[in-house]
N, C-alpha and C positions, 0 to 999 in steps of 0.2 A: 367795280365788282370785287367782292372779297373772295378769298380762296382758302381752302384748308387741304392739307396734304393727305394723300392716300398712304397705304402701308409702306410704300417704297419712296416716299418723299415727293411724289409728283403732285403738283397743285391741281385741285379740282375746284371749279366754281361752286360756291355754296348754293347757287340756284342751278338746277338741272332742268332740261327740257324733256317733259314726258310726251312721247310721240304716239300714244295710243289713240288719240282722237284728233287727228288733223281736220281742219275745216273741210266741209263737204258741200258739194253742189250736185243736186240730182242724184244723190247716192254714191257719188264718186269724190275722191280727194280733189279739192280745188288746189291744183299745183301752184298757181300764181300766188294765191294768198298764203299757202303753206311756205313757199319759198321766201316770201316777204318776211314772215314771222321768224323763220329760221335764221335768215341773214341779219335781221335786227338783233336777234339773240346773240349771234356770234360777234357782231360788231360791239355789242354791249358787254362782252367778256364771258358769255356762257360757253363752257367747253365740254359739257357732259350731256349727251343725247341718248335717251333710253327708249328702245323699241323692243319688239319681240316677233318671233316667227308667226305667232297667231294673231297679231294685230293686222287686220285686213289692209293690204297695200302699204303699210307703214315702212317696212324695211326698204322696199323698192323706191318709194318716194324720197326717203331720206338719202339713200345712195345716189339717186339721180341728181338731187339738189346739191349735195356736197361735191360731186364730180363736176357738174356744170360750172360751179363757182370756184373750183380748184381750192377748196378749203378743207379737204379731208385731213390733212396733217395738222390743222389747227384745233381739231376737236377729238374727243374720246367718244367712241361708239360703244354703247352697252346694249347687247341684245341677249336673247334667252333661248335655252334649249327646252322645247316642249317634251320633257322626258316621258310624259304620259302617252306619247305617240311612238315611242321607241320600243322595238321588239328585239333588236339585235345590234351588234356593233356596226354591221354594214349599214343598217338603217341610220344609225347615228352619224356616220361619215357622210352619207348621202344628204341628209338634212342640213348638216353644217355647211357643206359645199354649196347647197342651194342658198343658204343665208349669205355667204360671201358673195355669190353672184348677184343676189338682190341688192346688197349694200355696195357693190362695185368697189370692193376693197380686197386686200390680201390678208387682212387680220382684223380681229375684234379686240378692242382694248379691255373691255370688261364683259365677261361671259357668265351668265347666270343660269342655274338650274331653275326653271320657271315654276313658281308655286310648289316648292319642295314641301311636301306635307308632313312627313314624319320619318323617323329613323328606318323604318321598314322599307320605305320607298328608296331611300339612299342605299340600303343593303341590296335591293333588287338591281339598282344601277351598277353597283360594284360588281355584282355577279355577272353583269354583261361586259365588264372590263372597262368601265368608264374612267377609273383612276389611271390606268395605263394609257388610255386614249388621251386624256387631258394632259398627262405628262408629255406625250409625244407632241401634242399641239403647242404646248408651252415651249418646249425645246426648239421647235421649228419657228416660233414667233407668230404662229397663226392665231393663238390666244395669248394675251398678255397677262390677264389676271382672272381668277375664277371665284365665283360667289354663288349665292342663291337668294331668291326672293321667297318671302314667307308670310302666310296668314295662319295664325293658330295661337295656342297658348304659350306662356312663358317657358314652362318646363320643357316642352318639346323643342322649342327654339334653342334653348341652352344645350340640349342633347345633340341637336344637329350641329351647333357650333363646335362641339367637341368631337364630332364624328370624322372630321377631315381638316386638313390644313388650308382653310379658306383664306382668300385675300381680302374679301369684303362681304357684306351682306346687305339685304334690302328688306325693310319692314314697313308696315303701316303704323304710323305714330303721329299723334297730334294732341292738343290739350284735352280733347274729349276721350282719347284712347290712352291716356297716360298710364293706366293700370290694367288695360286689357290688351289682347293680342300679345306680341312680344313685350310690350310695355317698357316702362323706365328701367325695370330690373334687367330685362333682356338687353336693352340698349347699353346699360352700364357694363354688363358682363362682356358684351362684344368689344367695348372700348378697352376694358381691362386686358383683353387678349390682343390688343393692338390692331383691331379690325376697323376700318372705316365703315360707317353705317350710312346707307342711302335711304332717305325717307320717301315713302309714297303715301298718297292720300293725306297730305298736310291739311287739306280743307274738308276732309271726310266726304269726298265726292260732291263738293259744293255745299254740304250741310252747314258748314261754319260760315257761309257767306249768304247764300240764296235762301236758305230755309231756317234761318234763325227765328226763334219765337220773339214776339214783340218785347217781352221783358228783357231778353238778352240785348236786343237792339237799343233799348233805353239805357241799359248799363253802359254800353259802349259810348252812346251819344253824350251821356252826362259826365264821362270821365274827363278831367282837365286836359289830358294829352289827347288830341284828336287824331285818330288813325282809322283807316278802313278795317272792317273785320278781317279781311284777308291779310292785311299788314300785321295785325296783332297775332294772327295764327302763325305766320312765318317768323315773326320776331320771337315768339315763344320757343320755337324750335331752334333758331340760330342763337338764342341765349345760352344754349347748352353745348359745352365743348365736345360732348360725345357725338353730336350730329355733324356729319361731314358735308352732305349735299342733300338738298331738298328738291324733289321733283315737282314740277308744276305742269299740268296739261294745258298749256296756254293756247287759246284758240282765237286770239285777236292780236293785232299789232299793238294796240293800246295796252292790253294786259301784259304783253311781253315787256313793254317799256316801264310800266308801273312796278312790276316785280323786280326788274333790274335796278330800279331806283331804290327799292326797299333793300335789296341784297347788297347795295353799294355802301350802306352806312350801318347795317346791322352789326352788333358786337356781342361777343360772349359776356354774359354777366350784366347786360344793360338793364334788364328788368329786375326791379327790386321788390320788396315785400308788398308795397302798395299795388303794383301791377299784378303780382301773383294773386293777391286778394281779390282784385277786380275780376280777373279771369276765373277764379274759383266761383265767384257769384254768377258769371256767365254760364259756367258748367252746371251750376245748380238750376238755373233757369231752363237750360236745355233738357236737363234730366228730370224736370218736374213731372213728366209723364212716365217715368221709369216704373215698371211693374215689379222688378226684383232688385233688391238692393245689393247686388253682387258687385264687388270691386275688382274681380278677376285676380285675386291674390293667389289662387291655386292651392290653398291649404286642403281643399276637399279632394284633391287628386293624389294618386291615380285612382280611378274608379275600377272596381273589380270586373265590371262588365264593359269597360272601355268607353263609357259615356264622357264626352267632352263637356263637362258641366259648365265651366266658365264660358266656353264658346256658345253653348246653347242659350245661356241666359243673356249674353251680349246680343245675340240675334233676336231674341224675344223682346228685349228692351228696345232695340232699334226698330222693330216692327211697330211699336206704339209711339215712338218718337218721330219716325221718319216715313212710316207707311209700310204696308205689307210687302211690297215688292222688294225693298232693300233688306228687310228682315229675312225674307225667304232666301234671297241671294246669299246673305251671310250664313244662314243655317245650312244651305246646300254645301257651301264651301267647307264649313267646319265639321260636317257630319257625313256627307255623301262622297266627297272626293278623297276617299281614304281606302287603303287596301282592306282595312277592317272597319266596319261601320262604327261611328261614335254617336249614334242617334240617341235621343232621349228615351225612345221606346226600348232601349236595351236595359233600362233600369229595372232591377228586381226588388227594389225597396228595402235593401239591407240596412240602410241608415248609416253606414260607415262614414259617408261624406259629412253628414250633419254633426257627427261627434267632433269633427275637426274645424267646422266653419266658425271663424271669429265673429261673423255677423249674425250667427244663430238663425240662418235662413232655413225655412222649411223646404229643403231642397227636393225631397221626394214629391211633395205636393206640386211644386212649381214645375218640375220636370213633366208631370202629367199635363199641366197647362200647355207647356211647350209642345208636347206630342200632339195634343188636340189642335193646336194652332197651325202647325207646320206639316205634319205627316199625313198628308192626303194621299189618295191613290196616285195622283200625279207625282208627288214627291217620291213615293215608293218605286215608281217606274224609273224616275230619274236616278235614284240611288242604285237600282239594279243595273242600269246601263253604265253608270259611272264606275261601279264596282268592276265590271268586266273590262273597261278601258284601263283602270288602274292596275289590274292583275296582269295585263299584257306588259 
């Protein structure tokens, strides 16, 4: 296993275990299989395990397995605060104590604000006293390092990075999302600040393995160096020095072993121009059904009416590349889970965005397409409900 250091020089395995989807049997976590996979990972050198309060049964299962095998001190636990459920400092303390009880530990190594959406949300948490609370927990040793996980555009990600003295951060990043979400620019900015970056969705929810178009499969198959699509996706990430640890939601012992093998010989800078060119062709094949040629550069932002233009177009493109379900999920995340709506329907047609777009996209026209595609009565009901939760 290869390792890269965190902010304080502690080694983290470049492969992390994502604990959101443990193996299930009859709707319940299969503890026998889950334990087998976790222990295979630990024996293979994996020392970063990522869970969350809202992952059903995950914290409790991880805590039980680590305690039973007496390996808690061999690993780092990362879990998350569901800030959207917090109304007071008392509620914050109660929830954290519940997490420690589930995990059967007296401390969390890496504690994240889960899906921190924007600077306004962080300001709300500050008003509740979270900075003082975090300082107390760090001084007592109950929380070792503080970070946040993020889905959104680059500019807001950078604002959040500058809003607090974080120890690390977690973003969605892969060769398909190189210039969307936080993107390469956000990754490099975090690195420049000395922050380790944990990567989620390295395979785009399986999109870069199980749902590749035939042309992309052909490109991989014909390349002289034979690797699985998953191995190419991981190596593209580990090729970059700014990437600290890549999470994988491994759900079979075989998958754990394969990923450990890849992580054991991956090196920074191992991919050259030929490999980058090949992967660019794969991206082209995947994006063949793209409806809007948005690169996520963010030059169109900020919108006077708060529309998340890059996020809306990314969701719209995903709808036609991967299906309506995934496109809708992305759209809800980037527009509805906000204190202030960032929906396409906010657009008043001022045209300011189009005057700055280097791709000369007809943004106003396409935002109307996005609105018609996603903003059904069901979406509006979800947005209304989510808005009430976020305001709390």
